N, CA, C and O of each residue as an XYZ file, in Angstrom:
1008
protein
N     109.090    100.461    119.723
C     109.635    101.791    119.429
C     108.716    102.865    119.966
O     107.516    102.639    120.120
N     109.264    104.021    120.248
C     108.430    105.115    120.694
C     107.690    105.705    119.513
O     108.093    105.517    118.365
N     106.621    106.411    119.785
C     105.789    106.940    118.725
C     106.495    107.945    117.850
O     106.048    108.209    116.734
N     107.612    108.527    118.338
C     108.310    109.544    117.569
C     109.378    108.964    116.652
O     109.929    109.679    115.814
N     109.675    107.679    116.801
C     110.703    107.075    115.983
C     110.198    106.860    114.559
O     109.061    106.441    114.344
N     111.053    107.151    113.608
C     110.700    106.966    112.212
C     111.319    105.680    111.707
O     112.514    105.441    111.881
N     110.510    104.866    111.092
C     110.983    103.627    110.501
C     110.890    103.793    108.988
O     109.809    104.038    108.452
N     112.011    103.661    108.310
C     112.055    103.925    106.874
C     112.391    102.653    106.101
O     112.880    101.674    106.664
N     112.120    102.691    104.810
C     112.373    101.511    103.985
C     112.637    101.905    102.544
O     112.264    102.984    102.085
N     113.297    100.988    101.848
C     113.491    101.099    100.403
C     113.078     99.778     99.775
O     113.152     98.727    100.411
N     112.651     99.837     98.543
C     112.351     98.631     97.772
C     113.364     98.535     96.645
O     113.592     99.502     95.918
N     113.966     97.372     96.505
C     114.904     97.113     95.419
C     114.307     96.026     94.528
O     114.215     94.864     94.924
N     113.908     96.417     93.336
C     113.333     95.482     92.366
C     114.465     94.959     91.498
O     115.214     95.737     90.907
N     114.588     93.647     91.422
C     115.699     93.032     90.699
C     115.173     92.239     89.513
O     114.327     91.359     89.674
N     115.674     92.551     88.322
C     115.264     91.749     87.178
C     115.352     92.454     85.844
O     114.832     93.556     85.676
N     116.019     91.809     84.888
C     116.090     92.339     83.529
C     114.712     92.478     82.905
O     114.471     93.382     82.105
N     113.794     91.563     83.281
C     112.475     91.567     82.660
C     111.667     92.802     83.021
O     110.797     93.216     82.255
N     111.942     93.398     84.175
C     111.262     94.635     84.563
C     111.809     95.805     83.747
O     111.049     96.631     83.241
N     113.122     95.863     83.628
C     113.751     96.963     82.900
C     113.458     96.916     81.405
O     113.414     97.954     80.745
N     113.257     95.716     80.873
C     112.966     95.591     79.443
C     111.506     95.889     79.123
O     111.150     96.109     77.966
N     110.669     95.897     80.149
C     109.244     96.118     79.941
C     108.463     94.846     79.684
O     107.239     94.881     79.556
N     109.157     93.730     79.606
C     108.475     92.464     79.345
C     107.530     92.095     80.482
O     106.443     91.564     80.255
N     107.959     92.384     81.708
C     107.129     92.145     82.887
C     106.804     93.480     83.530
O     107.693     94.299     83.760
N     105.527     93.700     83.819
C     105.100     94.933     84.463
C     105.094     94.728     85.980
O     104.441     93.816     86.488
N     105.813     95.565     86.680
C     105.890     95.415     88.139
C     104.530     95.634     88.791
O     103.851     96.624     88.521
N     104.142     94.696     89.652
C     102.885     94.792     90.386
C     103.112     94.801     91.891
O     102.168     94.730     92.678
N     104.386     94.890     92.279
C     104.713     94.772     93.700
C     104.945     96.094     94.414
O     104.657     96.215     95.605
N     105.466     97.092     93.695
C     105.852     98.342     94.361
C     104.660     98.992     95.058
O     104.744     99.350     96.233
N     103.557     99.145     94.339
C     102.381     99.785     94.929
C     101.840     99.012     96.115
O     101.433     99.596     97.120
N     101.838     97.686     95.989
C     101.337     96.851     97.101
C     102.215     97.018     98.334
O     101.709     97.199     99.442
N     103.536     96.957     98.142
C     104.453     97.096     99.273
C     104.325     98.471     99.904
O     104.321     98.595    101.128
N     104.221     99.512     99.072
C     104.100    100.878     99.594
C     102.869    101.006    100.482
O     102.945    101.560    101.579
N     101.747    100.500    100.015
C     100.507    100.586    100.790
C     100.605     99.746    102.060
O     100.172    100.176    103.129
N     101.171     98.558    101.940
C     101.318     97.645    103.077
C     102.171     98.295    104.169
O     101.806     98.281    105.344
N     103.307     98.862    103.766
C     104.205     99.470    104.744
C     103.572    100.684    105.400
O     103.744    100.898    106.600
N     102.844    101.481    104.633
C     102.183    102.649    105.203
C     101.213    102.227    106.303
O     101.097    102.892    107.333
N     100.515    101.108    106.069
C      99.528    100.636    107.038
C     100.158    100.192    108.359
O      99.501    100.223    109.400
N     101.427     99.780    108.322
C     102.068     99.327    109.567
C     103.051    100.364    110.114
O     103.789    100.083    111.058
N     103.060    101.557    109.525
C     103.884    102.627    110.058
C     105.326    102.613    109.616
O     106.210    103.058    110.348
N     105.572    102.105    108.417
C     106.919    102.131    107.837
C     106.882    103.035    106.612
O     106.058    102.838    105.720
N     107.769    104.022    106.565
C     107.782    104.992    105.469
C     108.642    104.492    104.320
O     109.852    104.326    104.476
N     108.028    104.251    103.170
C     108.796    103.890    101.984
C     109.395    105.161    101.406
O     108.666    106.073    101.015
N     110.732    105.225    101.349
C     111.412    106.449    100.949
C     112.085    106.368     99.579
O     112.382    107.396     98.970
N     112.324    105.155     99.097
C     113.035    105.044     97.820
C     112.726    103.707     97.158
O     112.532    102.695     97.830
N     112.685    103.721     95.823
C     112.534    102.507     95.028
C     113.613    102.515     93.952
O     113.802    103.512     93.256
N     114.316    101.397     93.824
C     115.304    101.255     92.754
C     115.000     99.984     91.961
O     114.451     99.017     92.489
N     115.370    100.012     90.690
C     115.264     98.825     89.845
C     116.633     98.562     89.260
O     117.239     99.450     88.661
N     117.126     97.341     89.430
C     118.450     96.992     88.903
C     118.340     95.702     88.088
O     117.439     94.893     88.311
N     119.262     95.518     87.144
C     119.242     94.299     86.329
C     119.811     93.106     87.084
O     120.286     93.238     88.212
N     119.759     91.952     86.454
C     120.327     90.733     87.033
C     121.844     90.749     86.839
O     122.406     89.922     86.120
N     122.477     91.691     87.487
C     123.927     91.848     87.413
C     124.442     91.918     88.849
O     124.075     92.819     89.603
N     125.285     90.968     89.219
C     125.720     90.858     90.612
C     126.287     92.158     91.175
O     125.902     92.582     92.264
N     127.181     92.779     90.453
C     127.828     93.986     90.963
C     126.822     95.090     91.248
O     126.965     95.821     92.228
N     125.807     95.218     90.402
C     124.814     96.270     90.595
C     123.882     95.945     91.760
O     123.452     96.842     92.486
N     123.574     94.671     91.935
C     122.743     94.262     93.074
C     123.494     94.518     94.377
O     122.941     95.083     95.320
N     124.749     94.101     94.421
C     125.577     94.281     95.625
C     125.701     95.758     95.979
O     125.541     96.144     97.137
N     125.983     96.573     94.981
C     126.148     98.005     95.218
C     124.865     98.633     95.752
O     124.901     99.423     96.695
N     123.729     98.281     95.144
C     122.454     98.854     95.565
C     122.077     98.404     96.970
O     121.646     99.219     97.786
N     122.234     97.124     97.258
C     121.892     96.601     98.581
C     122.726     97.280     99.661
O     122.190     97.702    100.686
N     124.011     97.386     99.441
C     124.889     97.989    100.458
C     124.601     99.468    100.672
O     124.713     99.975    101.788
N     124.227    100.159     99.594
C     123.894    101.582     99.738
C     122.583    101.758    100.489
O     122.486    102.592    101.389
N     121.583    100.978    100.122
C     120.246    101.155    100.701
C     120.173    100.674    102.150
O     119.484    101.285    102.967
N     120.866     99.598    102.473
C     120.751     99.059    103.838
C     121.421     99.961    104.868
O     121.109     99.893    106.057
N     122.340    100.802    104.411
C     122.964    101.762    105.310
C     122.097    102.996    105.510
O     122.208    103.688    106.523
N     121.235    103.264    104.540
C     120.454    104.501    104.539
C     119.100    104.346    105.222
O     118.585    105.303    105.801
N     118.519    103.151    105.160
C     117.154    102.963    105.642
C     117.067    101.863    106.699
O     117.963    101.029    106.829
N     115.968    101.887    107.446
C     115.763    100.873    108.477
C     115.652     99.492    107.856
O     116.206     98.526    108.382
N     114.939     99.393    106.738
C     114.763     98.111    106.050
C     114.911     98.270    104.542
O     114.658     99.334    103.977
N     115.326     97.182    103.915
C     115.341     97.096    102.457
C     114.562     95.843    102.076
O     114.827     94.756    102.590
N     113.608     96.003    101.180
C     112.818     94.873    100.692
C     113.181     94.643     99.230
O     113.016     95.537     98.400
N     113.672     93.452     98.913
C     113.994     93.149     97.526
C     112.956     92.192     96.960
O     112.397     91.366     97.682
N     112.706     92.313     95.658
C     111.799     91.393     94.980
C     112.478     90.868     93.726
O     113.139     91.614     93.004
N     112.307     89.576     93.474
C     112.815     88.974     92.254
C     114.155     88.288     92.397
O     114.977     88.652     93.238
N     114.359     87.275     91.548
C     115.678     86.664     91.439
C     116.018     85.581     92.433
O     117.197     85.322     92.674
N     114.999     84.925     93.034
C     115.315     83.833     93.966
C     114.680     82.523     93.503
O     114.350     81.657     94.313
N     114.514     82.396     92.179
C     113.944     81.181     91.609
C     114.999     80.129     91.301
O     116.119     80.221     91.803
N     114.658     79.107     90.465
C     115.550     77.975     90.214
C     116.460     78.114     89.000
O     117.308     77.250     88.779
N     116.312     79.172     88.207
C     117.071     79.253     86.964
C     118.419     79.943     87.149
O     118.677     80.570     88.176
N     119.274     79.814     86.133
C     120.650     80.313     86.221
C     120.734     81.826     86.427
O     121.692     82.331     87.011
N     119.707     82.546     85.934
C     119.747     84.007     86.043
C     119.175     84.529     87.349
O     119.132     85.740     87.564
N     118.735     83.629     88.228
C     118.254     84.035     89.546
C     119.452     84.099     90.491
O     119.825     83.106     91.114
N     120.039     85.274     90.581
C     121.314     85.426     91.301
C     121.195     86.286     92.553
O     122.204     86.672     93.143
N     119.960     86.587     92.960
C     119.794     87.492     94.098
C     120.413     86.939     95.378
O     121.124     87.658     96.080
N     120.149     85.659     95.693
C     120.657     85.089     96.941
C     122.182     85.172     97.015
O     122.739     85.551     98.045
N     122.852     84.816     95.919
C     124.314     84.875     95.890
C     124.800     86.320     96.012
O     125.805     86.593     96.669
N     124.081     87.235     95.375
C     124.477     88.643     95.428
C     124.317     89.215     96.824
O     125.153     89.996     97.281
N     123.239     88.826     97.506
C     123.021     89.300     98.876
C     124.111     88.758     99.794
O     124.621     89.479    100.652
N     124.469     87.479     99.613
C     125.542     86.889    100.416
C     126.839     87.664    100.214
O     127.569     87.923    101.171
N     127.125     88.034     98.965
C     128.340     88.792     98.678
C     128.276     90.178     99.307
O     129.279     90.675     99.820
N     127.096     90.808     99.271
C     126.937     92.138     99.860
C     127.239     92.114    101.351
O     127.807     93.067    101.886
N     126.863     91.032    102.027
C     127.077     90.912    103.474
C     128.411     90.241    103.805
O     128.796     90.163    104.972
N     129.110     89.760    102.784
C     130.391     89.122    103.034
C     130.285     87.798    103.756
O     131.132     87.473    104.588
N     129.228     87.012    103.441
C     129.028     85.713    104.091
C     128.929     84.620    103.028
O     128.753     84.899    101.842
N     129.045     83.380    103.476
C     128.891     82.258    102.569
C     127.432     81.956    102.285
O     126.537     82.590    102.843
N     127.200     80.992    101.421
C     125.849     80.590    101.077
C     125.827     79.084    100.831
O     126.731     78.536    100.200
N     124.794     78.428    101.331
C     124.676     76.984    101.134
C     123.223     76.570    101.353
O     122.387     77.376    101.764
N     122.940     75.301    101.073
C     121.578     74.800    101.244
C     121.177     74.835    102.716
O     121.941     74.438    103.596
N     119.973     75.314    102.957
C     119.448     75.408    104.314
C     118.552     74.190    104.561
O     117.630     73.948    103.783
N     118.800     73.422    105.622
C     118.013     72.198    105.868
C     116.510     72.446    105.920
O     115.735     71.675    105.355
N     116.100     73.498    106.581
C     114.664     73.795    106.679
C     114.095     74.158    105.314
O     112.953     73.814    105.011
N     114.872     74.847    104.491
C     114.411     75.188    103.146
C     114.194     73.927    102.319
O     113.236     73.843    101.551
N     115.085     72.941    102.475
C     114.909     71.661    101.773
C     113.630     70.984    102.245
O     112.871     70.451    101.436
N     113.388     71.005    103.562
C     112.162     70.404    104.110
C     110.925     71.049    103.506
O     109.965     70.363    103.154
N     110.950     72.360    103.389
C     109.806     73.069    102.830
C     109.577     72.693    101.374
O     108.438     72.478    100.958
N     110.646     72.613    100.603
C     110.514     72.235     99.197
C     109.941     70.828     99.053
O     109.160     70.563     98.139
N     110.328     69.927     99.955
C     109.862     68.538     99.882
C     108.396     68.381    100.256
O     107.822     67.314    100.037
N     107.783     69.403    100.808
C     106.346     69.319    101.072
C     105.538     69.443     99.783
O     104.355     69.107     99.752
N     106.184     69.929     98.713
C     105.503     70.075     97.423
C     106.182     69.318     96.288
O     105.576     69.064     95.247
N     107.432     68.964     96.499
C     108.199     68.297     95.449
C     108.621     66.907     95.928
O     109.112     66.758     97.047
N     108.432     65.900     95.092
C     108.869     64.547     95.435
C     110.393     64.523     95.511
O     111.055     65.227     94.748
N     110.957     63.731     96.413
C     112.415     63.679     96.548
C     113.137     63.422     95.233
O     114.187     64.007     94.968
N     112.574     62.549     94.418
C     113.223     62.230     93.149
C     113.148     63.383     92.134
O     113.882     63.411     91.146
N     112.236     64.332     92.408
C     112.095     65.482     91.519
C     112.842     66.714     92.009
O     112.836     67.757     91.355
N     113.482     66.584     93.161
C     114.218     67.717     93.716
C     115.594     67.776     93.043
O     116.611     67.395     93.623
N     115.589     68.263     91.807
C     116.823     68.303     91.019
C     117.700     69.488     91.424
O     117.357     70.263     92.317
N     118.831     69.605     90.748
C     119.797     70.648     91.098
C     119.210     72.047     90.953
O     119.487     72.929     91.766
N     118.398     72.247     89.917
C     117.807     73.567     89.699
C     116.878     73.939     90.843
O     116.935     75.060     91.349
N     116.024     73.012     91.254
C     115.091     73.293     92.331
C     115.815     73.479     93.658
O     115.384     74.268     94.499
N     116.912     72.756     93.845
C     117.671     72.896     95.089
C     118.290     74.285     95.212
O     118.633     74.716     96.313
N     118.437     74.989     94.088
C     118.957     76.353     94.145
C     118.092     77.245     95.027
O     118.583     78.194     95.638
N     116.789     76.929     95.088
C     115.870     77.739     95.881
C     116.048     77.519     97.380
O     115.453     78.233     98.188
N     116.869     76.528     97.755
C     117.149     76.267     99.171
C     118.492     76.853     99.598
O     118.890     76.709    100.754
N     119.189     77.509     98.677
C     120.479     78.120     99.010
C     120.231     79.464     99.701
O     119.651     80.382     99.121
N     120.677     79.554    100.932
C     120.411     80.730    101.775
C     121.725     81.258    102.340
O     122.556     80.475    102.799
N     121.925     82.572    102.313
C     123.148     83.131    102.910
C     123.282     82.761    104.386
O     122.291     82.712    105.113
N     124.480     82.509    104.809
C     124.721     82.120    106.195
C     124.329     83.245    107.149
O     124.680     84.406    106.943
N     123.595     82.874    108.193
C     123.147     83.857    109.172
C     121.770     84.429    108.896
O     121.226     85.173    109.713
N     121.203     84.084    107.746
C     119.878     84.599    107.394
C     118.777     83.755    108.029
O     118.961     82.566    108.289
N     117.640     84.381    108.273
C     116.449     83.679    108.756
C     115.491     83.490    107.583
O     115.348     84.376    106.741
N     114.850     82.350    107.534
C     113.928     82.075    106.436
C     112.671     82.934    106.544
O     112.198     83.238    107.639
N     112.148     83.311    105.395
C     110.843     83.961    105.309
C     109.965     83.020    104.487
O     110.055     82.974    103.260
N     109.131     82.286    105.178
C     108.325     81.258    104.510
C     107.116     81.881    103.809
O     106.751     83.030    104.057
N     106.514     81.090    102.935
C     105.282     81.540    102.284
C     104.350     80.360    102.092
O     104.789     79.232    101.871
N     103.073     80.632    102.177
C     102.059     79.586    102.111
C     101.663     79.230    100.682
O     100.854     78.326    100.471
N     102.218     79.924     99.713
C     101.808     79.719     98.328
C     102.661     78.667     97.633
O     102.132     77.677     97.127
N     103.985     78.871     97.603
C     104.861     77.949     96.873
C     105.775     77.142     97.779
O     106.395     76.179     97.327
N     105.871     77.515     99.045
C     106.736     76.953    100.092
C     108.220     77.296     99.909
O     108.967     77.261    100.887
N     108.669     77.623     98.703
C     110.065     78.037     98.522
C     110.268     79.340     99.292
O     109.579     80.326     99.030
N     111.205     79.353    100.235
C     111.303     80.516    101.123
C     112.127     81.679    100.578
O     112.985     81.513     99.711
N     111.838     82.845    101.110
C     112.734     83.978    100.985
C     113.581     83.985    102.238
O     113.664     82.974    102.936
N     114.213     85.113    102.536
C     115.009     85.156    103.760
C     115.219     86.599    104.196
O     115.034     87.537    103.420
N     115.609     86.751    105.453
C     115.939     88.051    106.011
C     117.319     87.975    106.624
O     117.592     87.115    107.461
N     118.190     88.881    106.204
C     119.529     88.946    106.750
C     119.811     90.397    107.101
O     119.688     91.279    106.250
N     120.186     90.649    108.345
C     120.337     92.028    108.801
C     119.016     92.749    108.658
O     117.992     92.303    109.177
N     119.041     93.864    107.953
C     117.807     94.624    107.739
C     117.280     94.481    106.311
O     116.496     95.307    105.843
N     117.714     93.436    105.633
C     117.307     93.195    104.248
C     116.371     91.998    104.171
O     116.703     90.904    104.626
N     115.203     92.218    103.592
C     114.196     91.167    103.417
C     114.158     90.813    101.936
O     113.869     91.666    101.098
N     114.449     89.560    101.615
C     114.556     89.118    100.228
C     113.334     88.272     99.880
O     113.084     87.236    100.495
N     112.584     88.730     98.889
C     111.312     88.095     98.551
C     111.235     87.760     97.065
O     112.028     88.246     96.258
N     110.273     86.929     96.729
C     110.055     86.533     95.339
C     109.465     87.692     94.538
O     108.975     88.672     95.099
N     109.523     87.557     93.228
C     108.951     88.577     92.362
C     107.509     88.313     91.995
O     106.780     89.240     91.643
N     107.078     87.050     92.073
C     105.682     86.705     91.772
C     104.789     87.350     92.832
O     104.969     87.081     94.019
N     103.833     88.194     92.436
C     103.071     88.973     93.425
C     102.426     88.166     94.541
O     102.537     88.551     95.705
N     101.762     87.071     94.232
C     101.077     86.308     95.280
C     102.064     85.726     96.285
O     101.770     85.665     97.479
N     103.228     85.301     95.811
C     104.246     84.745     96.703
C     104.893     85.858     97.521
O     105.122     85.706     98.720
N     105.185     86.982     96.857
C     105.751     88.122     97.569
C     104.834     88.571     98.692
O     105.296     88.851     99.799
N     103.541     88.642     98.418
C     102.579     89.086     99.424
C     102.546     88.139    100.615
O     102.445     88.582    101.759
N     102.630     86.843    100.355
C     102.643     85.859    101.442
C     103.913     86.010    102.282
O     103.872     85.877    103.505
N     105.023     86.285    101.632
C     106.281     86.491    102.367
C     106.222     87.752    103.212
O     106.719     87.777    104.339
N     105.621     88.788    102.673
C     105.499     90.035    103.421
C     104.652     89.811    104.669
O     104.976     90.330    105.737
N     103.593     89.060    104.546
C     102.764     88.722    105.707
C     103.583     87.976    106.757
O     103.445     88.222    107.955
N     104.429     87.072    106.300
C     105.207     86.237    107.209
C     106.246     87.034    107.987
O     106.509     86.746    109.155
N     106.835     88.037    107.340
C     107.957     88.747    107.966
C     107.514     89.917    108.838
O     108.309     90.423    109.630
N     106.265     90.356    108.710
C     105.814     91.570    109.388
C     106.052     91.547    110.895
O     106.436     92.563    111.475
N     105.831     90.410    111.528
C     105.967     90.329    112.988
C     107.407     90.572    113.450
O     107.630     90.830    114.633
N     108.383     90.495    112.548
C     109.790     90.701    112.921
C     110.227     92.156    112.751
O     111.338     92.523    113.133
N     109.357     92.973    112.183
C     109.740     94.338    111.860
C     109.410     95.319    112.981
O     108.402     95.175    113.673
N     110.264     96.304    113.144
C     109.930     97.445    113.992
C     108.976     98.318    113.191
O     109.134     98.474    111.980
N     108.006     98.875    113.856
C     107.062     99.741    113.149
C     106.963    101.083    113.852
O     107.252    101.198    115.043
N     106.557    102.085    113.112
C     106.430    103.423    113.667
C     104.978    103.856    113.725
O     104.065    103.030    113.711
N     104.781    105.152    113.791
C     103.435    105.714    113.835
C     102.829    105.629    112.442
O     103.476    105.989    111.459
N     101.618    105.164    112.355
C     100.970    104.994    111.059
C     100.661    106.336    110.409
O     100.303    107.306    111.077
N     100.809    106.361    109.113
C     100.460    107.547    108.338
C      98.944    107.599    108.154
O      98.320    106.615    107.759
N      98.365    108.762    108.446
C      96.933    108.976    108.251
C      96.737    109.739    106.949
O      97.570    110.566    106.580
N      95.654    109.469    106.261
C      95.466    110.072    104.944
C      93.998    110.339    104.662
O      93.137    109.512    104.960
N      93.723    111.494    104.088
C      92.370    111.846    103.662
C      92.453    112.505    102.290
O      93.463    113.118    101.943
N      91.380    112.372    101.516
C      91.341    112.932    100.166
C      90.216    113.946    100.039
O      89.093    113.712    100.487
N      90.536    115.070     99.424
C      89.541    116.106     99.143
C      89.316    116.134     97.639
O      90.269    116.268     96.870
N      88.072    116.010     97.217
C      87.744    116.061     95.797
C      87.704    117.515     95.335
O      86.847    118.291     95.757
N      88.635    117.864     94.470
C      88.632    119.218     93.918
C      87.827    119.276     92.625
O      87.604    120.346     92.059
N      87.397    118.100     92.172
C      86.590    117.966     90.952
C      87.225    118.715     89.787
O      88.387    118.482     89.457
N      86.473    119.607     89.168
C      86.988    120.273     87.969
C      87.692    121.593     88.270
O      88.044    122.329     87.349
N      87.899    121.897     89.542
C      88.645    123.106     89.884
C      90.082    122.961     89.385
O      90.780    122.044     89.818
N      90.538    123.821     88.501
C      91.880    123.665     87.937
C      92.967    123.865     88.989
O      92.815    124.662     89.914
N      94.057    123.134     88.833
C      95.159    123.233     89.798
C      95.697    124.657     89.894
O      96.064    125.122     90.973
N      95.740    125.338     88.759
C      96.273    126.689     88.772
C      95.491    127.641     89.650
O      96.026    128.651     90.107
N      94.208    127.322     89.893
C      93.370    128.201     90.705
C      93.676    128.072     92.194
O      93.484    129.018     92.958
N      94.154    126.898     92.601
C      94.388    126.711     94.035
C      95.852    126.454     94.383
O      96.178    126.292     95.559
N      96.730    126.414     93.404
C      98.122    126.043     93.653
C      98.797    126.948     94.691
O      99.436    126.454     95.620
N      98.658    128.255     94.538
C      99.343    129.183     95.452
C      98.833    129.041     96.879
O      99.620    128.960     97.822
N      97.505    129.011     97.034
C      96.927    128.891     98.381
C      97.228    127.527     98.994
O      97.411    127.413    100.206
N      97.279    126.497     98.157
C      97.599    125.160     98.668
C      99.032    125.126     99.181
O      99.334    124.461    100.172
N      99.908    125.850     98.496
C     101.290    125.940     98.953
C     101.399    126.611    100.306
O     102.218    126.215    101.136
N     100.566    127.638    100.536
C     100.562    128.324    101.826
C     100.074    127.400    102.942
O     100.594    127.427    104.057
N      99.072    126.588    102.626
C      98.565    125.631    103.619
C      99.652    124.621    103.964
O      99.827    124.259    105.128
N     100.383    124.166    102.944
C     101.463    123.204    103.176
C     102.549    123.809    104.073
O     103.096    123.121    104.936
N     102.858    125.080    103.874
C     103.851    125.748    104.712
C     103.355    125.892    106.147
O     104.142    125.864    107.092
N     102.054    126.046    106.296
C     101.450    126.225    107.617
C     101.532    124.947    108.452
O     101.588    124.999    109.681
N     101.538    123.802    107.770
C     101.553    122.507    108.467
C     102.765    121.692    108.003
O     102.631    120.816    107.149
N     103.942    121.977    108.559
C     105.159    121.293    108.113
C     105.181    119.800    108.407
O     105.930    119.058    107.772
N     104.361    119.343    109.371
C     104.332    117.912    109.657
C     103.224    117.198    108.888
O     102.797    116.104    109.260
N     102.767    117.834    107.811
C     101.790    117.214    106.919
C     102.361    117.190    105.509
O     103.211    118.008    105.155
N     101.891    116.258    104.722
C     102.249    116.190    103.305
C     100.968    116.422    102.511
O      99.985    115.702    102.683
N     100.985    117.433    101.637
C      99.787    117.777    100.876
C     100.130    117.744     99.393
O     101.028    118.451     98.938
N      99.412    116.921     98.650
C      99.693    116.776     97.228
C      98.443    116.891     96.387
O      97.351    116.524     96.820
N      98.609    117.405     95.180
C      97.500    117.539     94.234
C      97.716    116.555     93.098
O      98.803    116.485     92.524
N      96.665    115.785     92.770
C      96.793    114.713     91.786
C      95.684    114.800     90.742
O      94.541    114.429     91.009
N      96.025    115.289     89.554
C      95.026    115.383     88.495
C      94.783    114.036     87.824
O      95.663    113.175     87.807
N      93.596    113.863     87.278
C      93.260    112.654     86.529
C      92.281    113.025     85.431
O      91.701    114.111     85.441
N      92.102    112.121     84.492
C      91.173    112.357     83.389
C      90.146    111.236     83.391
O      90.498    110.072     83.204
N      88.886    111.576     83.601
C      87.829    110.571     83.660
C      86.533    111.161     83.139
O      86.258    112.350     83.307
N      85.748    110.317     82.507
C      84.441    110.732     81.969
C      84.561    111.950     81.054
O      83.684    112.814     81.029
N      85.648    112.001     80.314
C      85.821    113.061     79.331
C      86.251    114.398     79.890
O      86.200    115.400     79.177
N      86.678    114.449     81.151
C      87.110    115.727     81.706
C      88.181    115.520     82.781
O      88.307    114.444     83.365
N      88.936    116.575     83.016
C      89.961    116.524     84.050
C      89.325    116.695     85.427
O      88.395    117.482     85.606
N      89.844    115.948     86.385
C      89.409    116.072     87.774
C      90.641    116.086     88.658
O      91.664    115.487     88.326
N      90.540    116.762     89.768
C      91.673    116.847     90.686
C      91.307    116.327     92.070
O      90.198    116.524     92.565
N      92.279    115.659     92.671
C      92.148    115.219     94.056
C      93.319    115.792     94.848
O      94.457    115.805     94.379
N      93.023    116.259     96.043
C      94.067    116.755     96.937
C      94.170    115.771     98.101
O      93.194    115.523     98.809
N      95.352    115.225     98.284
C      95.566    114.223     99.334
C      96.377    114.842    100.467
O      97.446    115.414    100.251
N      95.847    114.714    101.666
C      96.506    115.249    102.872
C      96.956    114.065    103.724
O      96.164    113.180    104.047
N      98.236    114.062    104.080
C      98.792    112.978    104.892
C      99.505    113.563    106.107
O     100.168    114.597    106.016
N      99.358    112.888    107.239
C     100.107    113.270    108.434
C     100.040    112.144    109.454
O      99.073    111.382    109.486
N     101.065    112.042    110.281
C     101.044    111.068    111.370
C     100.416    111.657    112.624
O     100.165    110.947    113.598
N     100.164    112.973    112.589
C      99.542    113.672    113.708
C      98.064    113.892    113.394
O      97.750    114.657    112.481
N      97.150    113.253    114.114
C      95.731    113.385    113.801
C      95.207    114.810    113.895
O      94.333    115.197    113.119
N      95.733    115.605    114.845
C      95.301    117.002    114.964
C      95.726    117.813    113.741
O      94.953    118.608    113.206
N      96.970    117.596    113.312
C      97.455    118.291    112.120
C      96.625    117.904    110.908
O      96.249    118.756    110.103
N      96.345    116.618    110.784
C      95.546    116.150    109.641
C      94.191    116.837    109.617
O      93.743    117.307    108.571
N      93.546    116.892    110.763
C      92.214    117.493    110.847
C      92.241    118.974    110.473
O      91.376    119.448    109.737
N      93.236    119.701    110.981
C      93.310    121.139    110.715
C      93.669    121.422    109.252
O      93.069    122.287    108.614
N      94.643    120.689    108.735
C      95.039    120.893    107.341
C      93.910    120.522    106.401
O      93.684    121.186    105.389
N      93.209    119.463    106.743
C      92.079    119.009    105.926
C      90.983    120.074    105.897
O      90.390    120.338    104.851
N      90.723    120.676    107.049
C      89.693    121.713    107.127
C      90.072    122.911    106.255
O      89.216    123.481    105.579
N      91.348    123.293    106.267
C      91.799    124.421    105.453
C      91.688    124.113    103.962
O      91.281    124.965    103.173
N      92.050    122.900    103.587
C      91.966    122.520    102.174
C      90.508    122.499    101.709
O      90.188    122.981    100.623
N      89.644    121.946    102.527
C      88.223    121.900    102.162
C      87.639    123.306    102.039
O      86.855    123.593    101.134
N      88.038    124.176    102.968
C      87.545    125.556    102.920
C      88.025    126.251    101.650
O      87.284    127.024    101.043
N      89.252    125.979    101.255
C      89.805    126.574    100.034
C      89.013    126.131     98.811
O      88.636    126.959     97.982
N      88.760    124.844     98.694
C      88.036    124.329     97.525
C      86.592    124.814     97.529
O      86.043    125.145     96.478
N      85.980    124.857     98.701
C      84.601    125.352     98.788
C      84.521    126.815     98.353
O      83.583    127.210     97.660
N      85.510    127.622     98.764
C      85.523    129.035     98.378
C      85.684    129.196     96.878
O      84.981    129.992     96.255
N      86.605    128.445     96.298
C      86.838    128.539     94.858
C      85.644    128.051     94.053
O      85.318    128.602     93.001
N      84.998    127.012     94.560
C      83.815    126.488     93.877
C      82.695    127.522     93.887
O      82.010    127.718     92.883
N      82.515    128.183     95.035
C      81.481    129.212     95.152
C      81.781    130.391     94.238
O      80.874    130.937     93.610
N      83.060    130.787     94.160
C      83.441    131.907     93.311
C      83.187    131.587     91.828
O      82.736    132.439     91.063
N      83.483    130.360     91.452
C      83.263    129.966     90.059
C      81.787    129.923     89.717
O      81.369    130.307     88.624
N      81.000    129.441     90.690
C      79.546    129.385     90.467
C      78.970    130.792     90.346
O      78.102    131.044     89.511
N      79.458    131.708     91.185
C      78.958    133.089     91.139
C      79.331    133.761     89.819
O      78.560    134.556     89.281
N      80.502    133.442     89.307
C      80.958    134.061     88.050
C      80.130    133.619     86.864
O      80.079    134.318     85.852
N      79.480    132.470     86.970
C      78.677    131.951     85.855
C      77.259    132.548     85.847
O      76.535    132.407     84.862
N      76.871    133.200     86.924
C      75.506    133.722     86.994
C      75.339    134.940     86.117
O      74.251    135.511     86.054
């Protein structure tokens, strides 16, 4: 792709256990960081229950809107793992056991132990390509622009590594952080807004936190243009330095 092309993505998290709070999602942040590093912009995240109609609706909406859709969860051996069937329905294709998927399962499971439940993990929508993983060997798959991965973080990460070479990538996002320390957001909010308007191809955000018994602020500057990043960063640093000096002078 040319450097000006934008590659976008959405993450679709599938699972009742996420919505109930029983399981805490550990994949969204990892995927977001991973995609940023390879020049893919994560634009949306959705969470849906283990309900076929809702999975189908979300997949069809997201795959039309973004370059890629990454799903996590619901491709295990139990009855409530319905992601593969739902994806097949979304694409209007059949689903059946994939010979290579069976081979992969047999590298870890004895033939006599490959019961009906475990064979469910070899059911792949027709036309999909396998996304293998080095952790459990049970594969995910890619069909069209949808990448279907496991919900277990270590397995999901291995699948993401496996599929990366098949993805189109864009210009990587560059990012720098300015420590605003104890300078209150209200003191720099207006001027920071002016800097953001000055650099429309940059993203500038202020992120407060509480540590060591006091509030601290960080200003994060992002851009795919290194010149823009450098100039915006210089303006933000100058702003914080000026405010810090003014506060110090007021205390004298």
